[in-house]
C-alpha positions as CSV (number, residue, x, y, z in Angstrom):
1,M,-12.2,46.1,-29.2
2,G,-14.6,44.0,-27.1
3,G,-15.0,40.2,-27.1
4,Y,-11.3,39.3,-27.5
5,T,-8.4,39.2,-25.0
6,N,-5.9,39.6,-27.8
7,C,-3.7,36.8,-26.5
8,I,-3.4,33.2,-27.6
9,L,-1.2,30.8,-25.6
10,E,1.2,28.7,-27.8
11,V,2.5,25.6,-26.0
12,N,5.3,23.5,-27.4
13,L,4.8,20.2,-25.5
14,K,8.2,18.8,-26.5
15,T,10.3,21.7,-25.2
16,G,7.8,23.1,-22.6
17,A,8.2,26.6,-24.2
18,I,5.1,28.8,-23.7
19,T,4.7,31.9,-25.9
20,H,2.0,34.3,-26.9
21,S,0.4,35.3,-30.2
22,Q,-2.7,37.3,-31.3
23,L,-5.1,37.6,-34.1
24,D,-5.2,40.6,-36.5
25,N,-8.4,42.6,-36.7
26,E,-9.1,41.5,-40.3
27,T,-9.1,37.8,-39.2
28,K,-11.4,38.6,-36.3
29,R,-13.9,40.5,-38.5
30,S,-13.9,38.0,-41.4
31,L,-13.9,34.7,-39.4
32,L,-14.9,35.7,-35.8
33,G,-13.1,32.9,-33.9
34,G,-13.6,29.3,-32.7
35,S,-13.2,26.6,-35.3
36,A,-13.0,29.1,-38.2
37,V,-9.9,30.7,-36.9
38,A,-8.4,27.3,-36.0
39,A,-9.0,26.2,-39.7
40,K,-7.2,29.3,-40.9
41,L,-4.2,28.8,-38.6
42,F,-4.0,25.1,-39.6
43,L,-4.0,25.9,-43.3
44,E,-1.3,28.6,-42.8
45,R,1.0,26.6,-40.5
46,L,0.6,22.9,-41.4
47,D,0.9,20.5,-44.3
48,P,-2.7,19.3,-44.9
49,G,-1.2,15.8,-45.5
50,V,0.0,15.6,-41.9
51,E,-0.8,12.3,-40.1
52,P,-3.5,12.9,-37.4
53,L,-1.6,10.9,-34.8
54,S,1.8,12.4,-35.3
55,P,3.9,15.1,-33.6
56,A,3.2,17.4,-36.5
57,N,-0.6,17.5,-36.0
58,T,-1.4,20.7,-34.0
59,L,-4.3,20.9,-31.5
60,F,-6.3,24.2,-31.3
61,I,-8.6,25.1,-28.4
62,M,-10.3,28.3,-29.5
63,T,-12.9,30.6,-28.0
64,G,-14.7,33.3,-29.9
65,P,-15.9,36.9,-29.3
66,L,-19.1,35.8,-27.6
67,T,-17.5,33.3,-25.2
68,G,-17.7,34.6,-21.7
69,T,-20.1,37.4,-22.4
70,T,-23.4,37.4,-20.5
71,F,-25.6,36.8,-23.5
72,P,-27.6,33.5,-23.5
73,G,-25.9,30.4,-24.8
74,V,-22.3,31.7,-25.0
75,S,-20.4,29.0,-23.1
76,R,-18.9,27.2,-26.0
77,F,-15.4,26.8,-27.4
78,A,-13.9,24.6,-30.2
79,V,-11.4,21.8,-30.1
80,C,-9.8,21.3,-33.5
81,A,-7.1,19.3,-35.3
82,K,-6.8,16.8,-38.2
83,S,-9.1,14.0,-37.1
84,P,-7.8,10.5,-36.5
85,L,-11.3,9.1,-37.1
86,T,-12.0,10.7,-40.5
87,G,-8.5,11.7,-41.7
88,I,-9.8,15.2,-42.6
89,W,-10.5,18.5,-40.8
90,G,-11.8,17.7,-37.3
91,E,-13.6,20.0,-35.0
92,S,-15.8,19.7,-32.0
93,T,-17.4,22.3,-29.7
94,C,-18.1,22.1,-26.0
95,G,-20.3,23.9,-23.5
96,G,-19.8,24.2,-19.7
97,Y,-17.6,26.7,-18.0
98,F,-14.1,26.1,-19.4
99,G,-14.4,28.5,-22.3
100,A,-15.6,31.4,-20.2
101,Q,-12.8,30.8,-17.6
102,L,-10.2,30.7,-20.2
103,K,-11.3,34.1,-21.5
104,F,-11.5,35.4,-17.9
105,A,-7.9,34.3,-17.5
106,G,-7.0,36.4,-20.5
107,Y,-6.7,34.0,-23.4
108,D,-8.6,33.7,-26.7
109,G,-7.3,30.2,-27.2
110,I,-4.4,27.7,-26.8
111,I,-2.3,26.1,-29.5
112,F,-0.5,22.8,-28.7
113,T,2.4,21.7,-30.9
114,D,4.6,18.5,-30.8
115,V,4.4,15.8,-28.2
116,A,5.3,15.8,-24.5
117,P,8.0,13.3,-23.5
118,K,5.9,12.3,-20.5
119,P,2.2,12.9,-19.4
120,V,1.5,16.5,-18.6
121,Y,-1.3,18.9,-17.8
122,L,-1.4,22.6,-18.5
123,F,-2.1,24.9,-15.4
124,I,-3.6,28.3,-16.1
125,D,-4.4,30.8,-13.3
126,D,-4.6,34.2,-14.9
127,D,-1.1,35.0,-16.1
128,K,0.5,32.0,-14.3
129,V,0.8,29.3,-16.9
130,E,2.9,26.2,-16.7
131,L,3.1,22.6,-17.8
132,R,3.0,20.2,-14.8
133,D,3.6,16.5,-14.5
134,A,0.6,14.3,-15.0
135,F,2.1,10.9,-14.4
136,H,-0.1,10.4,-11.3
137,L,-3.2,11.1,-13.5
138,W,-2.3,8.8,-16.5
139,G,-4.5,5.7,-16.6
140,K,-7.4,7.4,-14.7
141,G,-10.9,8.2,-15.8
142,I,-12.3,11.6,-16.4
143,Y,-14.2,11.8,-13.1
144,A,-11.2,10.8,-11.0
145,V,-8.9,13.3,-12.9
146,T,-11.4,16.1,-12.5
147,D,-11.9,15.5,-8.8
148,E,-8.2,15.1,-8.1
149,L,-7.2,18.3,-10.0
150,Q,-10.0,20.4,-8.5
151,K,-9.0,19.2,-4.9
152,S,-5.3,19.5,-5.3
153,E,-5.2,22.8,-7.2
154,A,-8.2,24.7,-6.1
155,G,-6.8,26.7,-3.1
156,G,-10.3,27.7,-2.2
157,K,-11.3,28.6,-5.7
158,K,-12.6,26.2,-8.4
159,F,-10.7,25.4,-11.5
160,E,-12.4,24.3,-14.7
161,V,-10.9,21.0,-15.9
162,L,-10.6,19.9,-19.5
163,S,-9.4,16.3,-19.7
164,I,-9.3,12.9,-21.4
165,G,-9.9,9.4,-20.1
166,Q,-8.4,6.1,-20.8
167,A,-9.9,6.0,-24.3
168,G,-7.9,9.1,-25.3
169,E,-4.7,7.5,-23.8
170,H,-5.3,4.3,-25.9
171,L,-6.0,6.4,-29.0
172,V,-9.6,5.3,-29.5
173,K,-10.4,7.1,-32.8
174,Y,-13.6,8.6,-31.3
175,A,-12.1,9.5,-27.9
176,A,-13.7,12.7,-26.5
177,V,-12.5,15.7,-24.5
178,S,-14.5,16.6,-21.4
179,N,-15.1,19.7,-19.2
180,N,-15.6,18.4,-15.7
181,G,-17.0,15.1,-16.8
182,V,-20.3,16.7,-17.8
183,H,-19.7,18.7,-21.0
184,F,-18.1,17.0,-24.0
185,A,-16.3,17.9,-27.2
186,G,-17.3,14.5,-28.3
187,R,-17.0,14.1,-32.0
188,V,-14.1,13.2,-34.4
189,G,-11.6,12.0,-31.9
190,M,-9.9,15.1,-30.4
191,G,-9.4,13.0,-27.2
192,A,-7.1,10.7,-29.2
193,V,-5.1,13.7,-30.4
194,M,-4.6,14.8,-26.8
195,G,-3.7,11.3,-25.8
196,F,-1.1,11.0,-28.5
197,K,0.4,14.3,-27.3
198,K,0.5,13.0,-23.7
199,L,-1.7,16.0,-22.7
200,K,-3.9,14.6,-20.0
201,A,-5.7,17.8,-19.0
202,I,-5.9,21.6,-19.0
203,I,-7.1,23.4,-15.9
204,T,-8.0,27.1,-15.9
205,R,-9.5,29.9,-13.8
206,G,-9.5,33.6,-14.3
207,S,-10.3,36.8,-12.5
208,G,-11.0,39.0,-15.5
209,K,-14.1,39.6,-17.6
210,V,-15.1,40.0,-21.2
211,E,-15.6,43.6,-22.2
212,Y,-18.2,44.9,-24.6
213,S,-17.5,47.5,-27.3
214,I,-20.9,49.0,-26.7
215,P,-21.6,48.2,-23.0
216,E,-24.6,50.5,-22.7
217,K,-26.5,48.4,-25.2
218,A,-25.4,45.0,-23.9
219,R,-27.5,44.9,-20.8
220,E,-30.7,45.9,-22.7
221,L,-30.1,43.3,-25.4
222,R,-29.2,40.6,-22.9
223,K,-32.4,41.1,-21.0
224,E,-34.5,41.0,-24.2
225,L,-32.8,37.8,-25.4
226,I,-33.1,36.0,-22.1
227,K,-36.9,36.7,-22.1
228,K,-37.2,35.6,-25.7
229,T,-35.3,32.4,-25.1
230,K,-37.3,31.5,-22.0
231,E,-40.5,32.0,-23.9
232,H,-39.5,29.9,-26.9
233,M,-41.3,26.5,-27.0
234,T,-38.0,24.7,-27.8
235,A,-36.3,26.1,-24.7
236,Q,-39.2,25.3,-22.5
237,S,-39.2,21.7,-23.7
238,L,-35.5,21.4,-23.2
239,K,-35.7,22.9,-19.7
240,E,-38.5,20.5,-18.7
241,L,-37.4,17.3,-20.3
242,G,-33.8,17.8,-21.5
243,T,-32.7,16.9,-25.0
244,D,-34.3,13.5,-24.7
245,A,-37.7,15.4,-25.2
246,T,-36.9,14.7,-28.9
247,M,-37.5,11.0,-28.6
248,S,-41.3,11.0,-28.5
249,M,-41.9,13.6,-31.2
250,G,-39.1,12.1,-33.4
251,M,-40.8,8.7,-33.3
252,M,-43.9,10.2,-34.7
253,T,-42.1,12.1,-37.5
254,G,-39.7,9.4,-38.8
255,D,-36.7,11.1,-37.2
256,I,-35.4,8.2,-35.0
257,P,-33.0,5.5,-36.3
258,I,-33.9,2.0,-35.1
259,K,-31.9,-1.3,-35.3
260,N,-28.9,0.3,-37.1
261,W,-31.2,2.3,-39.4
262,E,-33.3,-0.8,-40.5
263,I,-36.7,0.0,-38.9
264,G,-38.8,3.1,-39.3
265,E,-40.9,3.0,-36.1
266,D,-41.3,1.3,-32.7
267,L,-43.6,3.4,-30.5
268,E,-42.7,1.4,-27.4
269,F,-39.4,3.3,-27.3
270,S,-41.3,6.5,-26.7
271,E,-42.7,5.1,-23.5
272,T,-39.5,3.5,-22.3
273,L,-36.7,5.9,-23.4
274,G,-38.5,9.3,-23.8
275,G,-37.6,12.4,-21.9
276,H,-40.7,12.2,-19.7
277,I,-39.6,8.8,-18.5
278,L,-36.1,10.0,-17.8
279,T,-37.6,12.9,-15.9
280,E,-40.2,11.0,-13.9
281,K,-38.0,8.0,-12.9
282,Y,-34.5,9.2,-12.6
283,L,-34.1,13.0,-12.7
284,T,-32.9,14.7,-9.4
285,R,-32.2,18.1,-10.8
286,S,-31.3,20.0,-14.0
287,F,-28.5,22.5,-14.5
288,A,-27.1,24.9,-17.1
289,C,-23.9,25.8,-18.9
290,Y,-22.4,29.2,-18.3
291,S,-24.8,32.1,-19.1
292,C,-27.7,29.9,-20.3
293,P,-31.3,30.3,-19.2
294,I,-32.4,27.0,-20.8
295,A,-30.7,24.5,-18.3
296,C,-31.1,21.4,-20.5
297,K,-28.5,19.3,-18.6
298,R,-29.8,16.4,-16.5
299,V,-28.5,14.9,-13.2
300,V,-30.0,11.5,-12.5
301,K,-30.0,8.8,-9.9
302,I,-30.9,5.1,-10.2
303,K,-32.2,4.0,-6.8
304,E,-32.4,0.3,-7.4
305,G,-31.5,-2.6,-9.7
306,P,-28.2,-3.7,-11.2
307,Y,-27.3,-0.2,-12.3
308,Q,-28.0,1.5,-9.0
309,T,-25.9,4.7,-8.6
310,E,-25.7,8.0,-6.8
311,E,-26.2,11.2,-8.7
312,I,-24.4,11.3,-12.0
313,P,-24.8,13.2,-15.3
314,G,-27.8,12.0,-17.3
315,P,-27.7,11.0,-21.0
316,E,-28.6,13.3,-23.9
317,Y,-31.1,12.3,-26.6
318,E,-28.3,11.2,-29.0
319,T,-27.1,8.7,-26.3
320,C,-30.6,7.4,-25.7
321,A,-30.9,6.7,-29.4
322,A,-27.4,5.4,-30.0
323,F,-27.5,3.0,-27.0
324,G,-31.3,2.5,-27.1
325,T,-33.2,2.5,-30.4
326,M,-30.1,1.7,-32.5
327,L,-29.4,-1.5,-30.4
328,L,-33.1,-2.5,-29.8
329,N,-32.5,-1.8,-26.1
330,K,-35.4,-0.4,-24.1
331,D,-33.7,-0.4,-20.7
332,L,-33.2,3.3,-19.8
333,A,-31.2,2.5,-16.6
334,A,-28.7,0.5,-18.8
335,I,-28.4,3.5,-21.1
336,I,-27.6,5.7,-18.1
337,R,-24.9,3.2,-17.1
338,A,-23.5,3.1,-20.6
339,N,-23.5,6.9,-20.7
340,Y,-21.6,7.1,-17.4
341,L,-19.0,4.6,-18.7
342,C,-18.5,6.5,-22.0
343,N,-18.2,9.7,-20.1
344,D,-15.6,8.3,-17.6
345,Y,-13.5,6.6,-20.3
346,G,-14.0,9.6,-22.6
347,M,-15.8,8.3,-25.7
348,D,-18.2,9.9,-28.1
349,T,-21.5,8.2,-27.4
350,I,-22.8,8.7,-31.0
351,S,-19.8,7.0,-32.7
352,C,-19.5,4.4,-30.0
353,G,-23.2,3.4,-30.0
354,A,-23.3,3.5,-33.8
355,T,-20.2,1.3,-34.1
356,I,-21.7,-1.2,-31.6
357,A,-24.9,-1.3,-33.7
358,F,-22.9,-2.0,-36.8
359,A,-21.1,-4.8,-34.9
360,M,-24.4,-6.3,-33.8
361,E,-25.6,-6.4,-37.4
362,C,-22.3,-8.0,-38.4
363,Y,-22.9,-10.6,-35.7
364,E,-26.5,-11.2,-36.8
365,K,-25.3,-11.7,-40.4
366,G,-22.4,-14.0,-39.5
367,L,-19.6,-11.5,-40.3
368,L,-18.5,-11.6,-36.7
369,S,-18.7,-14.7,-34.5
370,A,-18.5,-15.4,-30.8
371,Q,-14.9,-16.3,-31.3
372,D,-14.3,-12.9,-32.8
373,T,-16.1,-11.2,-29.9
374,G,-14.3,-13.0,-27.1
375,G,-17.5,-14.9,-26.3
376,L,-19.7,-11.7,-26.1
377,E,-23.1,-12.4,-27.7
378,L,-23.6,-9.2,-29.6
379,A,-27.3,-9.9,-30.2
380,W,-29.8,-7.1,-30.6
381,G,-31.0,-5.8,-27.2
382,N,-28.3,-7.6,-25.2
383,V,-27.4,-4.6,-23.2
384,K,-25.4,-6.7,-20.7
385,A,-22.9,-7.5,-23.5
386,V,-22.8,-3.8,-24.4
387,I,-21.8,-2.8,-20.8
388,E,-19.1,-5.4,-20.9
389,L,-17.9,-4.2,-24.3
390,L,-17.4,-0.6,-23.4
391,P,-14.2,-1.0,-21.3
392,K,-12.8,-3.3,-23.9
393,I,-13.2,-0.6,-26.5
394,A,-11.7,2.1,-24.2
395,L,-8.7,-0.1,-23.4
396,R,-8.5,-1.7,-26.9
397,E,-8.8,-5.2,-25.5
398,E,-10.0,-8.1,-27.7
399,I,-12.8,-7.1,-30.1
400,G,-12.7,-3.6,-28.5
401,G,-9.5,-2.9,-30.4
402,L,-11.3,-3.4,-33.7
403,L,-14.3,-1.3,-32.7
404,A,-12.1,1.5,-31.3
405,E,-11.2,2.2,-34.9
406,G,-14.8,3.4,-35.8
407,S,-17.3,1.6,-38.1
408,R,-15.7,2.6,-41.4
409,E,-12.3,1.1,-40.6
410,A,-13.8,-1.8,-38.7
411,A,-15.8,-2.7,-41.8
412,R,-12.7,-2.4,-44.0
413,R,-10.9,-4.9,-41.8
414,I,-13.9,-7.3,-41.6
415,G,-14.6,-7.2,-45.3
416,R,-17.2,-9.5,-47.0
417,G,-19.6,-6.6,-47.6
418,A,-19.5,-5.2,-44.0
419,D,-19.2,-1.7,-45.5
420,K,-22.8,-1.9,-46.6
421,L,-23.8,-2.1,-42.9
422,T,-22.1,1.1,-41.9
423,V,-23.9,4.5,-41.6
424,E,-21.2,7.1,-41.8
425,V,-20.1,10.0,-44.0
426,K,-16.4,10.7,-44.5
427,G,-15.8,8.3,-41.7
428,L,-17.9,10.0,-39.1
429,E,-20.9,8.0,-37.8
430,V,-24.2,9.7,-38.6
431,P,-26.1,11.4,-35.7
432,M,-29.4,10.1,-34.5
433,H,-31.7,12.0,-36.9
434,D,-33.0,10.2,-40.0
435,P,-32.9,12.1,-43.3
436,R,-35.7,9.8,-44.6
437,G,-37.9,11.9,-42.5
438,F,-36.3,15.2,-43.3
439,H,-34.5,15.3,-46.6
440,G,-32.5,18.5,-46.0
441,M,-30.8,16.8,-43.2
442,G,-29.5,14.3,-45.7
443,L,-27.8,17.0,-47.7
444,G,-26.4,18.4,-44.4
445,Y,-24.8,15.0,-43.6
446,A,-23.4,14.6,-47.1
447,I,-21.7,17.9,-47.4
448,S,-20.7,18.8,-43.8
449,N,-17.0,19.6,-43.5
450,R,-16.3,17.3,-40.5
451,G,-18.3,14.3,-41.8
452,A,-22.0,13.6,-41.0
453,C,-23.1,16.4,-38.7
454,H,-26.4,18.0,-37.5
455,L,-24.7,20.9,-35.8
456,Q,-22.9,22.7,-38.6
457,H,-26.1,24.1,-39.9
458,M,-29.6,25.0,-38.7
459,D,-31.5,22.4,-40.7
460,L,-32.8,20.6,-37.6
461,Y,-34.5,23.7,-36.4
462,I,-35.7,25.0,-39.7
463,E,-36.9,21.8,-41.4
464,Q,-38.8,20.6,-38.4
465,G,-40.5,24.0,-38.0
466,M,-39.0,24.9,-34.6
467,T,-37.9,28.3,-35.9
468,T,-37.8,30.5,-39.0
469,Y,-35.3,33.1,-40.2
470,T,-37.2,34.9,-42.9
471,E,-35.0,37.9,-42.5
472,A,-32.1,35.7,-43.6
473,G,-33.9,34.5,-46.8
474,F,-35.7,31.4,-45.6
475,E,-39.2,30.5,-46.5
476,K,-41.7,30.3,-43.6
477,D,-42.4,26.5,-43.9
478,Y,-40.7,23.6,-45.5
479,L,-42.2,20.2,-46.3
480,A,-40.2,17.5,-44.6
481,Q,-40.2,14.6,-47.0
482,T,-39.2,16.3,-50.2
483,S,-35.9,17.2,-51.7
484,E,-37.4,20.1,-53.6
485,G,-36.0,23.4,-52.5
486,K,-33.8,21.8,-49.9
487,A,-30.5,22.7,-51.6
488,K,-31.2,26.4,-51.2
489,M,-32.6,25.9,-47.7
490,H,-29.4,24.1,-46.6
491,Y,-27.1,26.6,-48.3
492,L,-28.7,29.4,-46.3
493,S,-28.9,27.2,-43.2
494,E,-25.2,26.4,-43.4
495,N,-24.1,30.1,-43.8
496,L,-25.9,30.8,-40.6
497,G,-25.1,27.6,-38.8
498,V,-21.3,27.5,-39.2
499,L,-21.3,30.9,-37.4
500,A,-22.4,29.0,-34.2
501,S,-19.0,27.3,-34.0
502,A,-17.1,30.5,-34.8
503,A,-18.9,33.0,-32.5
504,P,-19.4,30.5,-30.7
505,I,-23.0,30.1,-29.5
506,C,-25.0,27.1,-28.5
507,I,-27.2,26.0,-31.4
508,F,-30.1,25.6,-28.9
509,A,-29.9,29.3,-28.0
510,L,-29.4,30.4,-31.6
511,G,-32.6,28.5,-32.4
512,C,-34.6,30.6,-29.9
513,I,-33.6,34.0,-31.3
514,T,-33.6,35.7,-34.7
515,A,-30.7,36.2,-37.0
516,D,-31.0,39.9,-36.4
517,D,-30.6,39.3,-32.7
518,F,-27.5,37.3,-33.3
519,T,-26.1,40.1,-35.4
520,G,-26.8,42.5,-32.6
521,M,-24.9,40.3,-30.1
522,L,-21.8,40.4,-32.3
523,R,-22.0,44.1,-33.2
524,I,-22.4,45.1,-29.5
525,T,-19.6,42.8,-28.4
526,T,-16.9,43.4,-31.0
527,G,-17.7,46.9,-32.1
528,F,-17.6,45.8,-35.8
529,D,-20.6,47.3,-37.6
530,Y,-21.8,44.0,-38.9
531,T,-25.0,43.7,-41.0
532,L,-26.8,40.4,-41.2
533,N,-25.7,40.1,-44.8
534,E,-22.1,40.6,-43.9
535,L,-22.4,37.8,-41.3
536,L,-24.0,35.4,-43.8
537,E,-21.1,36.2,-46.1
538,C,-18.8,35.4,-43.2
539,G,-20.5,32.1,-42.8
540,E,-20.0,31.3,-46.5
541,R,-16.3,32.3,-46.2
542,I,-15.9,29.9,-43.2
543,W,-17.6,27.0,-45.0
544,L,-15.4,27.5,-48.1
545,L,-12.2,27.8,-46.0
546,K,-12.9,24.5,-44.4
547,R,-13.9,22.9,-47.7
548,K,-10.7,24.0,-49.3
549,L,-8.7,22.6,-46.4
550,N,-10.6,19.3,-46.9
551,N,-9.9,19.4,-50.6
552,L,-6.2,19.6,-49.8
553,M,-6.7,16.6,-47.5
554,G,-8.2,14.6,-50.4
555,I,-11.9,15.3,-50.3
556,T,-13.8,15.3,-53.6
557,R,-17.4,15.0,-54.8
558,E,-17.1,11.2,-54.3
559,D,-16.9,11.9,-50.6
560,D,-20.2,13.8,-50.5
561,Y,-22.5,10.8,-50.2
562,L,-25.2,9.2,-48.1
563,P,-24.8,5.6,-46.9
564,L,-26.8,2.8,-48.5
565,K,-29.0,2.4,-45.5
566,I,-30.3,6.0,-45.6
567,L,-31.0,5.6,-49.3
568,S,-33.1,2.5,-48.6
569,P,-36.7,3.1,-47.7
570,V,-38.2,1.9,-44.4
571,K,-41.4,-0.1,-44.4
572,E,-43.1,1.4,-41.4
573,G,-43.6,4.7,-39.6
574,A,-44.0,8.3,-40.7
575,A,-41.2,8.2,-43.3
576,V,-42.3,5.0,-45.1
577,N,-41.0,4.9,-48.7
578,S,-39.4,8.3,-48.3
579,V,-35.8,8.6,-49.5
580,P,-33.7,11.8,-50.1
581,D,-32.8,12.5,-53.7
582,I,-29.2,13.2,-52.8
583,E,-27.9,13.6,-56.4
584,K,-30.5,16.3,-57.1
585,M,-29.8,18.2,-53.9
586,L,-26.0,18.0,-54.4
587,S,-26.1,19.2,-58.0
588,E,-28.3,22.2,-57.0
589,Y,-26.1,22.9,-53.9
590,Y,-22.8,22.8,-55.8
591,E,-24.2,25.5,-58.2
592,L,-25.3,27.6,-55.3
593,R,-22.1,27.2,-53.4
594,G,-19.9,27.7,-56.4
595,L,-18.1,24.3,-56.5
596,D,-16.9,22.7,-59.6
597,S,-17.8,19.2,-60.7
598,H,-15.1,17.7,-58.5
599,G,-16.4,19.4,-55.4
600,V,-13.7,22.1,-55.3
601,P,-14.5,25.8,-54.9
602,K,-14.1,27.6,-58.2
603,R,-11.4,30.3,-58.4
604,E,-14.0,33.1,-58.7
605,T,-15.9,31.6,-55.6
606,L,-12.8,31.8,-53.4
607,E,-11.8,35.2,-54.7
608,K,-15.3,36.6,-54.1
609,A,-15.1,35.3,-50.5
610,G,-11.7,36.8,-50.0
611,L,-10.0,33.5,-50.0
612,G,-8.1,33.7,-53.3
613,S,-4.7,33.1,-51.8
614,Y,-5.9,29.6,-50.7
615,R,-6.5,28.3,-54.2
616,G,-3.4,26.2,-54.5
617,G,-2.8,22.7,-53.3
């Protein structure tokens, strides 16, 4: 069977024991891999009530059948555990080259149990696998760790490094995990789980390759899909301007959150923070993840001014909004600096920027004072204070210790109505796309299994007209600012989108091909005679599995909400007076998905999906 190595590393960090396991063929066919398999293994092995920052919480790093093949966009892997930020199922995916190298070394994934008695890193060089002392790396940032491990271990051949920075060591609830300081599994705090386990890094390289079940068809399909991807307007935009190309168009459609979601439009941001400005003023080159023809990644250089730097990774759109529009900051050079600091300390830029925006509004409204902030003036647009604040968050110093908890917990501790200023779902700060401009996205945020998420479904592509999947049951066009028909759209979108974290495949690449193309990739790779309908059923099964796991962790219908700010209309811009009807969409969605009034999958729903044994709890 192609696409799998049939070997998972199991590492007991307490004892140092390293063993092997593998997946059965039924699990492979029904769940593919990635975060879906991680959720299944978690549910089978762990008590859902486990504390996220405890020895009992298990960390899963999982590839899928497409990882390491040569199809476009197949660099990704998943990092999963119970989230310290949300307290529920946590997963984050990452691009780069680590996933492919792990497969080339002969492993479908790694499972880490317990806690190391002292800092360690895992060394993988084909079948040579061992835990090594990381005392000399503890306390260092991601760039220093990556550089040191690559130089000390390379032996003439490059290793891929997966590591955490000081934020993970200090258990910042939204600490990230990084591949080479460029690619990030950013969301839900997987870096804090690694930090608690005293696992500083994993390095890997391999000499093997991923086999196809039908190799004679793989080359032909690969050639066709690369051509199709390169010709797609979205891929061309991403290649030319990076993900920040979204800024200008989003400002015209009501997609960009401004001043902690208070303002609907400020066109000046398009001319100060947009992708064309990043490209013209700072870009030195672009680059790609493994096996990707898009090359949306940016390398930038600031030649003068207070943030002058040599070549460093450039910010994504989400960072430009989180540290730009959300904070009323129009200094793109300062955003590049903030992005670099978040990268090096290892912090999710979405949650970090959103939590700072929340703190700025608390400061404006008198819920935080200069005494609370250690003298930092957290006024709108004061980017100097933001730059000073980032190391305090990463190291949990002064006000940083509060903000390191994330906006939901910070609001709980502040009290006095601070919770009304947060913009989160299930504890995860909302990404930088405004559902007042696109109502289906609001349902996606409310119902997503890891908290507010724009990557566990295809709503962003479908609702904004970037692609259609009529073969998968979608209509050709959807009106943006209406809640009519969005429950069915999102239901279909989710069934397709969750497969992206199971196959896995980059959502940008998936958005440039058809659902039939995606089916062909999996059929040729695995040898399973998938039909599109079977894969969509697989997507439904994956969503229900994760939902059931979250139910066992305490999630009910009360947790499927949108924050007050998103349910409050803006007074300017393309989305003026437009608010999602979340109750209508949720009621229709629950019926489609087969959930009861408490938000729990019905018995017949689970049995139809082949999950009947997971009913209890």
